LOKEMI-595044 format. One record per residue (C-alpha): residue in three letters; x, y, z. Coordinates in Angstrom, 3 decimals, decimal comma. Layout:
% residues N
REC lumkol       c1       c2       c3
REC    ALA        X        Y        Z
...
% end
This chain:
% residues 495
REC lumkol       c1       c2       c3
REC    UNK   -0,127    0,210    0,008
REC    UNK    2,745    2,515    1,311
REC    UNK    4,819    1,872   -1,959
REC    UNK    2,278    3,132   -4,626
REC    UNK    1,183    5,883   -1,842
REC    UNK    4,519    7,549   -1,668
REC    UNK    5,536    6,825   -5,218
REC    UNK    2,079    8,757   -5,933
REC    UNK    2,220   11,417   -3,509
REC    UNK    6,366   12,354   -4,278
REC    UNK    5,302   12,652   -8,186
REC    UNK    3,909   16,275   -8,243
REC    UNK    4,806   19,765   -9,413
REC    UNK    5,731   20,806   -5,691
REC    UNK    8,397   18,094   -5,234
REC    UNK    9,756   18,701   -8,736
REC    UNK    9,905   22,522   -7,992
REC    UNK   11,521   22,333   -4,496
REC    UNK   14,993   21,402   -5,001
REC    UNK   15,365   23,724   -7,898
REC    UNK   14,052   26,715   -5,382
REC    UNK   16,626   25,578   -3,181
REC    UNK   19,235   25,935   -5,608
REC    UNK   18,153   29,766   -5,832
REC    UNK   19,434   30,128   -2,604
REC    UNK   22,816   29,918   -3,489
REC    UNK   23,654   26,480   -2,922
REC    UNK   24,934   24,076   -5,302
REC    UNK   23,093   20,829   -6,745
REC    UNK   25,616   18,694   -4,344
REC    UNK   24,487   20,291   -1,258
REC    UNK   20,770   20,563   -1,980
REC    UNK   20,423   17,045   -2,422
REC    UNK   21,754   15,921    0,876
REC    UNK   19,483   18,637    2,634
REC    UNK   16,397   16,744    0,707
REC    UNK   17,743   13,288    1,591
REC    UNK   18,329   14,447    5,729
REC    UNK   15,203   16,438    5,472
REC    UNK   12,838   13,511    4,521
REC    UNK   14,707   11,212    6,172
REC    UNK   13,861   12,818    9,988
REC    UNK   10,571   13,604    8,817
REC    UNK    9,723   10,007    7,495
REC    UNK   11,120    8,485   11,301
REC    UNK    8,318   11,165   13,018
REC    UNK    5,682    9,988   10,347
REC    UNK    6,145    6,498   10,709
REC    UNK    5,986    6,420   14,443
REC    UNK    2,747    8,233   14,021
REC    UNK    1,779    5,607   11,097
REC    UNK    2,235    2,636   13,568
REC    UNK   -0,017    4,021   15,604
REC    UNK   -2,703    4,107   13,487
REC    UNK   -1,890    1,091   12,157
REC    UNK   -2,116   -1,004   15,472
REC    UNK   -5,002    0,641   16,929
REC    UNK   -7,106    1,095   13,652
REC    UNK   -8,182    4,763   14,523
REC    UNK   -7,538    8,066   12,699
REC    UNK   -5,319   10,944   13,792
REC    UNK   -8,420   13,070   15,245
REC    UNK   -9,162    9,953   18,057
REC    UNK   -5,330    9,523   18,584
REC    UNK   -4,992   13,191   19,451
REC    UNK   -7,676   12,621   22,181
REC    UNK   -4,970   10,631   24,307
REC    UNK   -2,840   13,540   24,317
REC    UNK   -4,662   16,511   23,896
REC    UNK   -7,858   15,590   25,623
REC    UNK  -11,446   14,750   24,546
REC    UNK  -11,716   18,436   23,848
REC    UNK   -8,348   19,679   23,740
REC    UNK   -7,806   17,581   20,571
REC    UNK   -9,905   20,075   18,495
REC    UNK   -6,776   22,264   18,618
REC    UNK   -4,564   19,992   16,112
REC    UNK   -7,529   19,284   14,597
REC    UNK   -8,811   22,846   13,691
REC    UNK   -5,106   23,720   12,920
REC    UNK   -5,266   20,677   10,407
REC    UNK   -8,246   21,279    8,828
REC    UNK   -7,660   25,161    8,352
REC    UNK   -4,358   24,240    6,472
REC    UNK   -5,883   21,444    4,686
REC    UNK   -8,585   23,565    3,243
REC    UNK   -6,131   26,538    2,074
REC    UNK   -3,704   23,495    0,267
REC    UNK   -6,803   21,944   -1,288
REC    UNK   -7,676   25,205   -3,100
REC    UNK   -4,018   26,072   -3,950
REC    UNK   -3,709   22,251   -5,482
REC    UNK   -6,923   22,983   -7,274
REC    UNK   -5,727   25,817   -8,510
REC    UNK   -2,408   24,300   -9,781
REC    UNK   -4,808   21,672  -11,390
REC    UNK   -6,543   24,357  -13,346
REC    UNK   -3,273   25,419  -14,996
REC    UNK   -2,909   21,712  -16,157
REC    UNK   -6,555   21,894  -17,521
REC    UNK   -5,607   25,488  -19,404
REC    UNK   -2,980   23,569  -21,515
REC    UNK   -4,881   20,785  -22,351
REC    UNK   -7,889   23,151  -23,449
REC    UNK   -5,610   25,168  -25,313
REC    UNK   -4,027   21,969  -27,101
REC    UNK   -7,468   21,173  -28,432
REC    UNK   -8,685   24,657  -28,774
REC    UNK   -5,658   26,891  -29,532
REC    UNK   -8,228   29,712  -29,556
REC    UNK   -8,895   29,491  -25,939
REC    UNK   -5,322   30,909  -25,401
REC    UNK   -6,540   34,226  -26,417
REC    UNK  -10,290   34,303  -25,235
REC    UNK  -11,269   37,896  -24,432
REC    UNK  -11,244   38,469  -20,500
REC    UNK  -14,474   39,762  -19,061
REC    UNK  -13,743   39,546  -15,630
REC    UNK  -12,521   42,677  -13,518
REC    UNK   -9,317   43,088  -12,555
REC    UNK  -10,111   43,120   -8,727
REC    UNK  -11,302   39,444   -8,482
REC    UNK   -7,758   38,083   -9,131
REC    UNK   -8,591   35,666  -12,132
REC    UNK   -9,283   35,911  -15,712
REC    UNK  -12,213   34,308  -17,838
REC    UNK   -9,862   32,036  -19,277
REC    UNK   -8,009   30,907  -15,692
REC    UNK  -11,743   30,824  -14,248
REC    UNK  -13,075   28,510  -17,413
REC    UNK  -10,175   26,247  -16,361
REC    UNK  -10,693   26,303  -12,514
REC    UNK  -14,556   25,571  -13,022
REC    UNK  -13,793   22,447  -15,047
REC    UNK  -10,699   21,304  -12,984
REC    UNK  -13,184   21,475   -9,871
REC    UNK  -15,848   19,418  -11,321
REC    UNK  -13,303   16,671  -13,154
REC    UNK  -11,685   16,693   -9,458
REC    UNK  -15,114   16,558   -7,230
REC    UNK  -15,952   12,621   -8,264
REC    UNK  -12,661   11,494   -7,164
REC    UNK  -13,088   13,151   -3,665
REC    UNK  -15,889   10,643   -2,638
REC    UNK  -14,093    7,650   -3,294
REC    UNK  -13,624    5,531    0,319
REC    UNK  -10,024    5,707    1,712
REC    UNK   -9,847    2,107    1,594
REC    UNK  -10,350    1,903   -2,374
REC    UNK   -7,788    4,655   -2,991
REC    UNK   -5,213    1,776   -3,655
REC    UNK   -6,094    1,656   -7,073
REC    UNK   -6,026    5,416   -7,723
REC    UNK   -2,358    5,739   -6,236
REC    UNK   -1,382    2,715   -8,380
REC    UNK   -2,830    4,700  -11,553
REC    UNK   -1,077    7,650  -10,732
REC    UNK    2,319    6,721   -9,839
REC    UNK    2,424    4,579  -13,337
REC    UNK    1,105    7,553  -15,372
REC    UNK    2,993   10,206  -13,627
REC    UNK    6,231    8,318  -13,906
REC    UNK    5,753    7,564  -17,619
REC    UNK    5,167   11,560  -18,078
REC    UNK    8,188   12,615  -15,404
REC    UNK   10,683   10,331  -17,507
REC    UNK    9,172   11,612  -20,755
REC    UNK    9,681   14,874  -19,606
REC    UNK   13,222   14,534  -18,386
REC    UNK   14,226   12,900  -21,640
REC    UNK   13,063   15,740  -23,712
REC    UNK   14,718   18,392  -21,734
REC    UNK   18,097   16,435  -21,646
REC    UNK   17,987   15,780  -25,606
REC    UNK   16,643   19,198  -26,142
REC    UNK   19,237   20,931  -24,015
REC    UNK   22,264   18,249  -25,004
REC    UNK   23,003   17,209  -21,692
REC    UNK   21,936   18,350  -18,225
REC    UNK   22,149   22,316  -18,576
REC    UNK   24,436   24,768  -16,645
REC    UNK   22,990   24,051  -13,255
REC    UNK   25,435   20,885  -12,755
REC    UNK   28,602   23,093  -13,468
REC    UNK   27,625   25,660  -11,137
REC    UNK   29,032   26,162   -7,965
REC    UNK   27,852   27,517   -4,554
REC    UNK   27,339   31,270   -4,496
REC    UNK   27,314   31,528   -0,629
REC    UNK   29,704   30,996    2,076
REC    UNK   30,335   30,893    5,850
REC    UNK   27,583   31,165    8,362
REC    UNK   25,162   32,267    5,475
REC    UNK   26,063   28,684    3,626
REC    UNK   25,617   26,625    6,877
REC    UNK   22,284   28,438    7,630
REC    UNK   21,203   28,105    4,190
REC    UNK   21,804   24,136    4,557
REC    UNK   19,527   24,289    8,069
REC    UNK   16,753   26,383    5,983
REC    UNK   16,690   23,754    3,453
REC    UNK   16,765   20,705    5,661
REC    UNK   13,954   22,397    7,698
REC    UNK   12,036   23,266    4,262
REC    UNK   11,966   19,664    3,548
REC    UNK   10,765   18,527    7,020
REC    UNK    7,764   21,601    7,350
REC    UNK    6,267   20,436    3,716
REC    UNK    5,023   16,804    5,161
REC    UNK    4,124   18,060    8,686
REC    UNK    0,693   17,689    8,103
REC    UNK    1,272   14,269    6,346
REC    UNK    3,151   13,507    9,882
REC    UNK    0,150   14,139   12,018
REC    UNK   -2,590   12,920    9,798
REC    UNK   -0,876    9,526    7,942
REC    UNK   -2,842    7,731   10,557
REC    UNK   -5,967    8,146    8,367
REC    UNK   -4,355    5,835    6,130
REC    UNK   -2,494    3,630    8,080
REC    UNK   -5,423    2,534   10,207
REC    UNK   -6,278    0,714    6,820
REC    UNK   -2,954   -1,363    7,216
REC    UNK   -2,821   -5,088    6,887
REC    UNK    0,229   -5,210    9,339
REC    UNK    1,735   -2,650   11,628
REC    UNK    5,179   -3,716   10,337
REC    UNK    4,205   -2,418    6,815
REC    UNK    4,899    1,463    8,191
REC    UNK    8,421    0,790    8,623
REC    UNK    8,954    0,662    5,064
REC    UNK    8,360    4,373    4,900
REC    UNK   11,813    5,414    6,288
REC    UNK   13,188    3,959    3,046
REC    UNK   10,488    5,035    0,542
REC    UNK   10,126    8,512    1,881
REC    UNK   13,518    9,846    1,259
REC    UNK   14,262    7,659   -1,986
REC    UNK   11,035    8,771   -3,844
REC    UNK   11,066   12,388   -2,780
REC    UNK   14,846   12,732   -3,321
REC    UNK   14,505   11,136   -7,051
REC    UNK   12,023   13,273   -8,158
REC    UNK   13,561   16,425   -6,830
REC    UNK   16,704   15,728   -9,106
REC    UNK   14,104   15,302  -11,977
REC    UNK   13,145   18,962  -11,265
REC    UNK   16,488   20,118  -11,098
REC    UNK   17,666   18,392  -14,287
REC    UNK   14,357   19,990  -16,076
REC    UNK   14,774   23,302  -14,861
REC    UNK   18,905   23,488  -15,897
REC    UNK   17,665   22,145  -19,150
REC    UNK   14,736   24,914  -19,534
REC    UNK   17,544   27,717  -19,553
REC    UNK   19,142   26,067  -22,550
REC    UNK   16,110   25,733  -24,441
REC    UNK   14,325   28,821  -23,483
REC    UNK   16,738   31,360  -22,266
REC    UNK   15,487   31,014  -18,552
REC    UNK   14,894   29,181  -15,615
REC    UNK   11,641   27,369  -15,611
REC    UNK   10,603   26,243  -12,128
REC    UNK    7,568   24,874  -12,898
REC    UNK    7,163   22,008  -15,402
REC    UNK    3,698   22,749  -16,350
REC    UNK    4,749   26,230  -17,634
REC    UNK    7,580   24,009  -19,886
REC    UNK    4,507   21,921  -21,501
REC    UNK    2,797   25,049  -22,118
REC    UNK    5,188   26,131  -24,439
REC    UNK    5,935   23,140  -26,704
REC    UNK    4,841   23,117  -30,306
REC    UNK    3,403   19,815  -29,908
REC    UNK   -0,227   19,948  -29,090
REC    UNK   -0,748   16,034  -28,820
REC    UNK    2,478   15,949  -26,338
REC    UNK    1,425   19,038  -24,593
REC    UNK   -2,315   17,684  -24,079
REC    UNK   -1,087   14,208  -22,753
REC    UNK    1,537   15,537  -20,634
REC    UNK   -0,838   17,954  -18,911
REC    UNK   -3,389   15,611  -18,303
REC    UNK   -0,561   13,000  -16,707
REC    UNK    0,394   16,111  -14,166
REC    UNK   -3,495   17,070  -13,509
REC    UNK   -3,884   13,054  -13,034
REC    UNK   -0,942   13,462  -10,400
REC    UNK   -2,223   16,912   -8,842
REC    UNK   -5,781   15,523   -8,419
REC    UNK   -4,184   12,311   -6,628
REC    UNK   -2,151   14,325   -4,235
REC    UNK   -4,786   16,629   -3,366
REC    UNK   -7,127   13,919   -2,106
REC    UNK   -4,160   12,114   -0,271
REC    UNK   -3,004   15,414    1,498
REC    UNK   -5,762   17,213    1,952
REC    UNK   -9,072   16,040    0,960
REC    UNK   -8,929   12,699    3,090
REC    UNK   -7,466   14,555    5,898
REC    UNK  -10,457   17,454    6,032
REC    UNK  -13,001   14,688    5,619
REC    UNK  -11,289   12,877    8,815
REC    UNK  -11,249   16,447   10,890
REC    UNK  -15,053   17,460    9,903
REC    UNK  -15,973   14,137   10,808
REC    UNK  -14,503   14,240   14,366
REC    UNK  -15,714   17,601   15,196
REC    UNK  -19,419   17,198   14,138
REC    UNK  -19,879   13,054   13,957
REC    UNK  -23,745   13,462   14,700
REC    UNK  -24,196   14,956   11,110
REC    UNK  -20,944   14,516    8,942
REC    UNK  -19,306   11,190    7,317
REC    UNK  -16,520   11,463    5,438
REC    UNK  -18,204   11,841    2,181
REC    UNK  -20,285   14,706    3,447
REC    UNK  -16,769   15,995    4,875
REC    UNK  -15,174   15,745    1,338
REC    UNK  -18,123   17,508   -0,261
REC    UNK  -17,466   20,361    2,549
REC    UNK  -14,265   20,275    1,512
REC    UNK  -14,599   20,882   -2,225
REC    UNK  -16,825   23,690   -1,277
REC    UNK  -14,966   25,603    1,147
REC    UNK  -11,391   24,706    0,087
REC    UNK  -12,356   25,144   -3,935
REC    UNK  -14,314   28,195   -3,756
REC    UNK  -14,581   30,106   -0,004
REC    UNK  -10,760   29,988    0,168
REC    UNK  -10,518   32,040   -3,187
REC    UNK   -7,585   30,186   -3,912
REC    UNK   -6,401   31,964   -6,875
REC    UNK   -6,391   35,230   -4,670
REC    UNK   -4,411   32,993   -2,484
REC    UNK   -1,547   32,536   -4,964
REC    UNK   -1,550   36,209   -5,980
REC    UNK   -0,403   36,977   -2,563
REC    UNK    3,031   35,268   -3,173
REC    UNK    6,047   34,848   -0,737
REC    UNK    3,913   36,161    2,207
REC    UNK    1,345   33,208    2,167
REC    UNK    3,730   30,727    1,578
REC    UNK    5,629   32,280    4,518
REC    UNK    2,746   31,942    6,793
REC    UNK    1,682   28,447    5,432
REC    UNK    4,898   27,374    6,456
REC    UNK    4,906   28,616    9,638
REC    UNK    2,126   26,216   10,491
REC    UNK    4,853   23,871   11,272
REC    UNK    6,082   25,719   14,503
REC    UNK    2,051   24,611   15,680
REC    UNK    1,903   21,249   14,327
REC    UNK    5,417   20,212   14,711
REC    UNK    5,402   20,229   18,341
REC    UNK    1,520   18,532   18,281
REC    UNK    3,043   15,644   16,592
REC    UNK    5,929   15,419   18,779
REC    UNK    3,191   15,438   21,547
REC    UNK    1,761   12,650   20,048
REC    UNK    4,563   10,225   19,662
REC    UNK    5,853   10,660   23,159
REC    UNK    2,591   10,245   24,690
REC    UNK    2,114    6,923   23,041
REC    UNK    5,318    5,694   22,900
REC    UNK    7,073    6,951   26,237
REC    UNK    4,307    8,018   28,297
REC    UNK    1,601    5,730   27,890
REC    UNK    3,811    3,234   26,665
REC    UNK    1,618    2,012   23,781
REC    UNK   -1,294    1,535   25,936
REC    UNK   -4,429    3,104   25,184
REC    UNK   -7,924    1,964   25,963
REC    UNK   -9,602    2,668   22,517
REC    UNK  -13,513    2,721   23,815
REC    UNK  -12,813    5,210   26,130
REC    UNK  -11,010    7,571   23,568
REC    UNK  -15,051    8,057   22,315
REC    UNK  -16,479    8,801   25,902
REC    UNK  -16,136   12,490   26,991
REC    UNK  -16,298   11,544   30,508
REC    UNK  -13,809    8,800   30,195
REC    UNK  -10,100    8,407   31,211
REC    UNK   -9,019   11,196   28,375
REC    UNK  -10,895   13,501   29,800
REC    UNK   -8,150   15,033   32,147
REC    UNK   -9,266   18,427   33,631
REC    UNK  -12,537   20,015   32,045
REC    UNK  -11,414   18,061   28,651
REC    UNK   -8,294   19,541   28,421
REC    UNK   -4,559   18,068   28,925
REC    UNK   -2,736   20,851   29,943
REC    UNK    0,613   19,510   29,610
REC    UNK    0,086   19,238   26,033
REC    UNK   -0,755   22,781   25,373
REC    UNK    2,287   24,191   27,632
REC    UNK    4,645   21,823   25,382
REC    UNK    3,469   23,364   22,337
REC    UNK    3,628   26,919   24,026
REC    UNK    7,424   26,398   25,389
REC    UNK    8,583   26,714   21,505
REC    UNK    6,721   29,584   20,605
REC    UNK    8,871   32,463   22,273
REC    UNK   11,897   31,082   20,107
REC    UNK    9,839   30,208   16,830
REC    UNK    7,243   32,828   16,940
REC    UNK    9,463   35,980   16,218
REC    UNK   11,137   34,382   13,101
REC    UNK    7,735   33,808   11,220
REC    UNK    6,844   37,571   12,149
REC    UNK    9,920   39,055   10,920
REC    UNK    9,306   36,713    7,575
REC    UNK    5,658   38,312    7,489
REC    UNK    7,244   41,644    7,950
REC    UNK   10,949   42,308    7,392
REC    UNK   10,538   45,695    9,708
REC    UNK   10,220   43,648   12,608
REC    UNK   13,630   43,491   14,545
REC    UNK   14,423   40,014   16,087
REC    UNK   17,948   40,049   16,348
REC    UNK   19,280   36,454   16,558
REC    UNK   16,144   34,630   16,451
REC    UNK   15,843   35,239   12,808
REC    UNK   18,465   32,480   12,370
REC    UNK   16,611   29,950   15,135
REC    UNK   13,255   30,102   12,496
REC    UNK   15,541   28,420    9,842
REC    UNK   15,483   25,741   12,265
REC    UNK   12,104   25,995   13,624
REC    UNK   10,806   22,195   12,758
REC    UNK   13,466   20,878   14,240
REC    UNK   13,252   23,069   17,632
REC    UNK    9,766   22,848   18,011
REC    UNK    9,687   19,103   17,487
REC    UNK   12,406   18,663   20,244
REC    UNK   11,515   21,046   22,587
REC    UNK    7,813   19,908   22,542
REC    UNK    9,016   16,296   22,918
REC    UNK   11,228   16,809   25,967
REC    UNK    8,762   19,288   27,534
REC    UNK    5,862   16,928   27,473
REC    UNK    7,732   14,525   28,804
REC    UNK    9,333   16,032   31,966
REC    UNK    5,794   17,597   32,670
REC    UNK    4,613   13,697   32,981
REC    UNK    7,143   12,661   35,100
REC    UNK    6,701   15,615   37,440
REC    UNK    2,722   15,856   37,226
REC    UNK    1,704   12,377   35,692
REC    UNK   -1,759   12,040   34,779
REC    UNK   -2,578    8,915   36,268
REC    UNK   -6,092    8,761   35,787
REC    UNK   -5,359    8,583   31,932
REC    UNK   -2,608    5,398   32,561
REC    UNK   -3,490    1,659   31,576
REC    UNK   -1,454   -1,347   32,194
REC    UNK   -2,764   -2,852   28,703
REC    UNK   -4,334   -1,521   25,571
REC    UNK   -7,483   -2,356   24,780
REC    UNK   -8,650   -2,126   21,220
REC    UNK  -12,037   -1,291   20,653
REC    UNK  -13,293   -4,835   18,919
REC    UNK  -11,559   -6,632   21,657
REC    UNK  -13,250   -4,771   24,524
REC    UNK  -16,700   -5,835   22,490
REC    UNK  -15,879   -9,576   23,001
REC    UNK  -14,594   -9,422   26,107
REC    UNK  -17,546   -7,805   27,267
REC    UNK  -19,881  -10,423   25,635
REC    UNK  -17,735  -13,018   27,368
REC    UNK  -17,402  -11,478   30,731
REC    UNK  -19,544   -9,177   32,919
REC    UNK  -16,486   -7,962   35,004
REC    UNK  -14,626   -5,879   32,474
REC    UNK  -13,899   -2,465   33,804
REC    UNK  -12,827   -0,192   30,990
REC    UNK  -12,506    2,730   33,453
REC    UNK   -9,785    0,932   35,370
REC    UNK   -8,192   -0,317   32,481
REC    UNK   -8,106   -4,066   33,883
REC    UNK   -9,701   -7,158   32,343
REC    UNK   -9,863  -11,014   33,642
REC    UNK   -7,407  -13,252   32,569
REC    UNK   -7,163  -12,506   28,869
REC    UNK   -4,807  -10,173   27,553
REC    UNK   -5,974   -7,974   24,920
REC    UNK   -2,702   -6,816   22,997
REC    UNK    0,564   -8,394   22,086
REC    UNK    3,554   -6,540   21,591
REC    UNK    5,414   -7,285   18,139
REC    UNK    8,619   -8,179   20,517
REC    UNK    6,126  -11,113   21,917
REC    UNK    5,774   -9,637   25,470
REC    UNK    2,473   -9,612   26,744
REC    UNK    1,187   -5,842   27,052
% end
């Protein structure tokens, strides 16, 4: 499952652009590639730790968060991920519309010269709105596919996108007569500036997958075995590094062919003379964008809506809400026009989600020692209520890193805000936030243990129901069953 998931998710326009944009900071390709490998390796470890929880317990991110944040405190990471998911859904739909525009223009060349009748203040042209409406309509049916059946979508997308990427790669190398000038360029920065650029690139590689690190349990819960998760530690660095290198090659070749560096592969395709070639390449990249939008945003947002309003919303209704709110209410064509400020703000979400992810990992693996009582995660008055439904330890752990990271985010949003040396710490914001959140949460639980939330064994939902049918003396509140052990650890010892 995860082979095709990551092969599918890594093949998209954003991945191919990432390495090229890092080179623009002044690093050489020999330095950028290790940054991508290191960043993806670190985030893959955190992601796998969270994925294993979902695979073992068969519950989504929104439910897992209740064990560490409390039944009501979990709304904070849920809403944070929901808002970010809606915005990214709209942005990806806008990217999809650029692929649709290339396809329509390939079929009807006159579309490229269609008269604009939309006021400039709206932020989009008639051509752009037409392509966006078509893109939204074509994408909508795919959003309604149940997550358990998305394996086939990932397989198709990974195969189609791999073929398209290699075709673009072959065209680039052949047209440019080689890899282009980027591979002969050296770093244009040195000293501490160069070192901090390294750290910034590593941090960027991690931050871009923070949402996935939090929400991966939404997919992992359908895994056949918890051991399947461990392959992600290898798959994520390999897949993302491979396609990042392809992006560098295509960008480098574009300078030879067109006289300028083009970071977006769809813009390279739009300049092709072959209408058929442009159409099928745009179709492939469009399929890739739809797959990425579903796996990264739609499924996550749907689960969040279901967790917030379970009485009225299910996954299908959540996906429909995501399509309308993310696709229209967020006005994505205006979001993209805001440029660097918006992207820096979205990247700054990592200073909140990074510590939240670390709290969840520390809670399951260290504090509660892999022992959750699943039925009580669904009870507002159970052991995970803490105080008034909120675990204050989790929120203190997130807040403790903000004085270091928040000034850096403010400085990026507004350069007039002076923050002295804290601008450098922001270049490692994800690592700092994750480490501080993890350590603080562990120490707080040592000094102020939440004894009422502890259990000596892990009780899965289906096992608890079987036990209740067999024995009348089961007490979920105390976490103690009779003679049968409800959970067996992977090393063979009994939980």
